[in-house]
C-alpha positions in Angstrom: 116.3 77.3 83.2 119.0 79.7 84.3 117.8 82.5 86.5 114.5 80.7 87.1 113.7 78.5 90.1 110.9 77.1 92.1 112.5 78.1 95.4 115.9 79.5 96.3 118.2 76.9 97.8 118.4 76.9 101.5 119.4 74.6 104.3 116.7 76.1 106.5 113.4 74.1 106.5 110.5 76.1 105.2 106.8 75.8 104.7 106.2 74.2 101.4 104.0 76.0 98.9 101.1 74.2 97.4 103.1 73.5 94.2 106.0 72.2 96.2 103.8 69.9 98.2 102.2 68.5 95.0 105.7 67.8 93.7 106.7 66.2 96.9 103.7 63.9 96.5 104.9 63.0 93.0 108.3 62.2 94.4 106.8 60.1 97.1 105.0 58.1 94.4 108.2 57.6 92.5 110.2 56.6 95.5 107.6 54.0 96.8 106.9 52.6 93.3 110.6 52.1 92.5 111.5 51.1 96.1 114.2 53.8 96.2 115.6 55.7 99.2 115.5 59.2 97.7 113.6 61.0 95.0 114.1 64.7 94.1 113.3 67.5 91.7 116.4 69.4 90.7 116.9 72.7 88.8 119.9 73.0 86.5 121.2 76.5 85.9 124.2 75.6 83.7 126.8 75.3 86.4 124.9 74.0 89.5 122.3 71.3 90.2 119.9 72.6 92.8 117.8 70.1 94.7 114.5 72.0 94.9 112.2 69.4 96.5 113.3 66.1 98.1 111.4 63.1 99.4 113.7 60.8 101.3 113.6 58.0 103.9 114.6 59.0 107.4 118.2 57.8 107.2 118.8 59.2 103.7 117.4 62.6 104.6 120.5 63.3 106.6 122.6 63.0 103.4 120.2 64.5 100.9 118.1 67.5 101.7 116.3 70.4 100.0 118.6 73.3 99.1 121.6 71.0 98.5 123.8 71.9 95.5 125.9 69.8 93.3 128.4 70.8 90.6 126.3 70.2 87.5 129.0 68.7 85.3 129.9 66.1 87.9 126.3 65.0 88.5 124.6 61.8 87.4 121.8 63.9 85.8 124.2 65.9 83.6 125.9 62.7 82.4 122.4 61.2 81.6 121.4 64.4 79.7 124.6 64.3 77.7 123.9 60.6 76.8 127.0 59.4 78.6 124.9 57.4 81.1 121.6 55.7 80.5 118.4 57.1 82.1 118.0 53.9 84.1 121.0 52.5 86.0 120.2 49.2 87.8 123.7 48.9 89.2 126.0 51.9 89.3 129.0 49.6 90.0 128.8 48.2 86.5 129.5 51.7 85.0 133.1 53.0 85.3 131.9 56.5 84.4 129.2 56.4 87.1 131.6 55.1 89.6 134.0 58.0 88.8 131.4 60.6 89.8 131.3 62.0 93.4 127.8 60.7 94.0 129.0 57.1 93.7 131.0 57.7 96.9 128.9 60.2 98.8 126.1 59.3 99.3 127.1 56.0 97.7 124.4 55.8 95.0 124.0 52.3 93.6 120.8 52.5 91.5 119.5 55.5 89.6 116.5 56.6 87.4 116.3 60.1 85.9 113.8 61.9 83.6 114.2 65.4 82.2 111.7 68.1 83.3 110.9 70.2 80.3 108.7 73.3 80.1 106.0 73.7 77.5 108.4 75.4 75.1 110.8 72.5 75.3 113.2 74.3 77.6 115.0 72.1 80.1 114.2 73.1 83.7 116.0 70.2 85.4 115.5 66.6 86.3 113.1 64.3 88.2 115.2 61.6 89.8 115.2 58.7 92.3 118.0 56.6 93.6 118.8 53.8 96.0 121.8 52.8 98.1 121.7 49.3 96.7 121.5 47.9 93.2 118.2 46.9 91.7 118.3 44.5 88.7 114.6 44.9 88.3 114.8 48.5 87.1 113.8 48.8 83.5 111.8 50.6 80.8 108.6 50.5 82.8 110.3 52.5 85.6 111.6 55.0 83.1 108.1 55.4 81.6 106.8 56.1 85.1 109.4 58.7 85.8 108.7 60.4 82.4 105.0 60.7 83.3 105.8 62.1 86.8 108.4 64.5 85.4 105.8 65.8 83.0 103.4 66.4 85.9 106.2 68.2 87.8 106.9 70.4 84.8 103.3 71.6 84.8 103.6 72.5 88.5 106.9 74.4 88.2 106.1 76.3 85.0 103.9 79.1 86.5 106.7 80.0 89.0 109.3 79.9 86.3 107.3 82.2 84.0 106.6 84.6 86.9 110.3 84.7 87.7 111.1 85.4 84.1 108.5 88.2 84.1 110.0 89.7 87.2 113.5 89.5 85.8 112.4 91.1 82.6 110.7 94.0 84.5 113.8 94.5 86.7 116.1 94.5 83.7 114.0 97.3 82.1 113.6 99.3 85.2 117.2 99.2 86.4 118.6 101.7 83.8 115.5 104.0 84.2 115.9 104.1 88.0 119.7 104.6 87.7 119.0 107.5 85.4 116.8 109.2 88.0 113.4 108.0 86.8 111.2 108.4 83.7 111.1 111.4 81.4 108.4 113.7 82.6 106.5 115.9 80.1 103.8 118.5 80.7 100.4 118.9 79.1 98.6 122.2 79.4 95.4 122.6 81.4 93.3 125.6 80.3 90.3 127.7 81.4 87.6 126.7 79.0 86.0 130.2 79.3 89.1 132.1 78.4 91.5 129.7 76.8 94.2 130.8 79.3 96.6 128.1 80.6 96.2 127.8 84.4 98.3 124.7 85.0 99.8 121.6 83.5 99.8 117.9 84.2 103.1 116.1 84.6 103.1 112.8 82.6 105.7 110.1 82.8 107.2 108.7 79.6 109.2 105.5 79.2 111.3 104.2 76.3 109.2 103.8 73.1 110.8 100.5 72.5 108.9 99.1 75.5 105.6 99.8 73.7 103.9 100.0 77.2 101.6 102.7 78.5 102.9 104.5 81.7 100.0 103.0 83.7 101.2 99.5 82.7 104.8 100.2 83.6 103.9 101.5 87.0 101.6 98.5 87.6 104.5 96.2 86.6 106.8 98.0 88.9 104.4 97.6 91.8 104.1 93.9 91.0 107.8 93.3 91.6 108.0 95.6 94.7 109.5 98.6 93.0 106.4 100.7 92.4 106.9 103.2 95.3 110.5 103.7 94.1 109.5 104.5 90.5 106.6 106.7 91.5 108.7 108.8 93.9 111.3 109.3 91.1 108.6 110.4 88.7 107.2 112.8 91.3 110.6 114.3 91.9 111.0 114.8 88.2 107.6 116.4 88.1 108.4 118.6 91.0 111.5 119.9 89.3 109.2 121.6 86.7 107.8 123.9 89.4 110.9 126.0 89.1 110.6 126.2 85.3 106.9 126.9 84.7 104.2 129.1 86.2 100.7 128.0 87.2 100.1 124.7 89.1 101.5 121.3 88.3 99.3 118.2 88.6 101.1 115.1 89.8 99.7 111.5 89.9 100.3 109.2 92.8 98.8 105.9 93.8 97.2 105.6 97.3 99.8 103.1 98.4 102.7 105.3 97.5 101.0 108.3 99.1 101.2 106.5 102.4 105.0 106.0 102.3 107.4 108.2 104.4 109.3 109.1 101.3 106.3 110.7 99.7 105.6 112.8 102.8 109.3 113.8 102.8 109.0 115.0 99.2 105.8 116.9 99.8 107.4 118.8 102.7 109.9 120.3 100.2 107.4 121.6 97.7 105.5 124.9 97.3 102.2 123.2 98.0 99.9 125.9 96.8 101.1 125.1 93.3 100.7 121.3 93.5 97.6 119.4 92.5 97.8 115.8 93.7 95.8 113.4 91.5 94.4 110.2 93.0 93.2 107.8 90.3 89.8 106.2 90.8 91.2 102.9 89.4 93.6 102.4 92.4 91.9 101.0 95.5 92.3 102.8 98.9 92.9 100.3 101.6 92.6 102.8 104.5 90.9 106.1 104.0 91.6 107.2 107.5 95.3 106.7 107.0 95.2 108.6 103.7 93.3 111.5 105.2 95.7 111.6 108.2 98.8 111.9 105.9 97.2 114.5 103.7 95.6 116.7 106.4 98.7 118.9 107.3 99.6 119.3 103.6 96.1 120.3 102.5 96.0 122.7 105.4 99.2 124.2 104.0 97.7 124.7 100.5 98.0 121.3 98.7 95.0 120.6 96.5 93.6 117.1 95.9 92.0 115.8 92.7 90.2 112.6 92.0 91.2 111.4 88.5 89.3 109.3 85.9 85.9 110.3 87.3 83.2 108.7 85.2 85.2 105.7 84.2 83.9 103.5 87.0 82.2 103.5 90.4 85.1 103.7 92.9 85.6 107.4 92.2 82.4 108.2 94.1 83.8 106.6 97.2 87.0 108.6 96.7 85.0 111.8 96.3 82.7 111.3 99.3 85.6 110.4 101.7 88.4 112.7 100.5 86.4 115.8 99.6 88.7 116.7 96.7 89.2 120.2 95.4 89.2 119.0 91.7 87.3 116.3 89.8 88.9 115.2 86.5 86.4 113.8 84.1 87.7 110.7 82.3 88.4 111.0 78.6 85.9 108.1 78.0 83.0 110.4 78.8 84.6 113.6 77.2 85.5 112.5 73.7 82.5 113.0 71.5 80.4 114.8 74.1 79.5 117.4 71.5 77.6 114.8 69.5 76.4 112.4 72.1 73.3 113.3 74.1 73.9 110.6 76.7 77.4 111.8 77.4 76.1 115.4 77.7 73.6 114.2 80.3 76.2 112.3 82.2 78.8 115.2 82.2 76.1 117.7 83.1 75.1 115.5 86.1 78.7 115.3 87.2 79.2 119.0 86.9 76.1 119.6 89.1 77.4 117.0 91.6 81.0 118.4 91.6 80.1 122.0 91.9 77.7 121.0 94.7 80.7 119.5 96.5 82.7 122.7 95.9 85.0 121.1 93.4 86.5 122.4 90.2 85.7 120.3 87.1 88.5 119.4 84.6 87.8 117.5 81.4 90.5 115.3 80.1 90.9 114.1 76.5 89.5 117.3 74.8 90.4 116.9 71.1 87.9 119.0 69.2 86.5 122.6 69.3 83.0 121.1 69.3 83.7 119.1 72.5 85.4 122.1 74.1 82.4 124.4 73.4 80.0 121.7 74.7 81.9 121.2 77.9 82.0 124.9 78.5 78.2 125.1 77.9 77.7 122.3 80.4 79.6 124.2 83.1 83.0 122.4 83.0 85.6 124.7 84.3 88.9 123.6 82.8 90.1 121.4 79.8 93.0 119.3 78.9 93.8 117.4 75.7 95.3 117.6 72.3 93.0 120.4 71.3 95.0 122.6 73.7 98.4 121.0 73.4 100.1 117.7 73.4 102.4 116.6 76.3 105.9 118.1 75.7 108.8 119.9 77.4 108.3 122.8 79.8 109.6 125.2 77.2 106.7 124.5 74.9 104.1 125.6 77.4 102.4 129.0 77.0 102.7 131.3 80.0 100.0 130.9 82.6 97.5 133.8 82.6 94.7 134.8 84.9 92.4 136.2 82.2 92.1 136.2 78.4 89.6 137.8 76.1 88.5 136.2 72.9 87.4 132.8 71.6 89.0 129.5 72.7 92.1 128.9 70.6 94.5 125.9 70.9 97.6 126.5 73.0 100.2 124.8 70.9 102.8 122.4 72.3 105.4 120.2 70.7 104.6 116.5 70.2 105.0 114.2 73.2 108.4 112.9 73.9 108.4 109.2 74.5 
């Protein structure tokens, strides 16, 4: 399949992957069973035949090697796929067409057997072939049947890599215009004081094209899976930081532990008014090296940067984050916030986390607050701040109410325009 491959062509010998070695074993079976000099798996991309895995006798390996490329339209395989040559050729010299092809001269192919390698959806990946430097009148239907079976086994082995390459190409194709445009759209969702209803800050949230139908967390995870996660996160953080000049109060920004350790992230932090930045570390993202994380953050926290552990209550790893990083803010996950006004178990859990958090000197923020009942219950339980649709949906900076230090009166929703996606 065009754009997909088991391995990039190269004349440099490499350590075979497990799948490549299994394919080499299949090729060895084909070569020994047919008494041929060379057997190979090739990938056809529409213009070029790439020899991905080769099993050859010692003399033949000088002429045919992994990474070799052949013009597809002049190959035996293409002629066989087109039906211009049979799949089994006992004596190449008996076919004027075969003799007219370059391979009949170099490396002087005289017998040939080929089977298509098709993926599970019927797509042609390439061919599974064997050839000899002498004719073999014994070649026949049985040999073709053997090659068909071996080609089917090879298809099973190459498909996972092909699908992964397709996935990577699809992700890159989607990310390219977003990255070229400076990163995702970043909207702001208000964070309010539950006791006064006053907005004290806002969380910066990334938004990607609605046509993707993918949550931001999924997009970032996909970006990391193809080695572009740090790049995308830094762009999102830069977009979030740009809001600091447009809104008052603090701005909460999400970052993965891995991106936090990159030099580009430290360079970005060095340019920001740190007293107005709350850095959110998700409990879902593993921290490989807490000492390294603390070392990077130490000078910035000393300069006023605040640290939050996000998604508290959604799992167990957040407790490790909290104990090791001593965060300034704990953000309660929406899974334990929604419905807290009607659920005694949730109230007990949130109450325990409030006691724990305040005992650690941290401020508690509840995410996903959508009803007045939940807001009132959270306030009664001692939660400090709230965030959710009850107070405002994510939207542009212009939709945020001004931040205030105090407010008298009952909690009222701070309205915001619908989220831009």
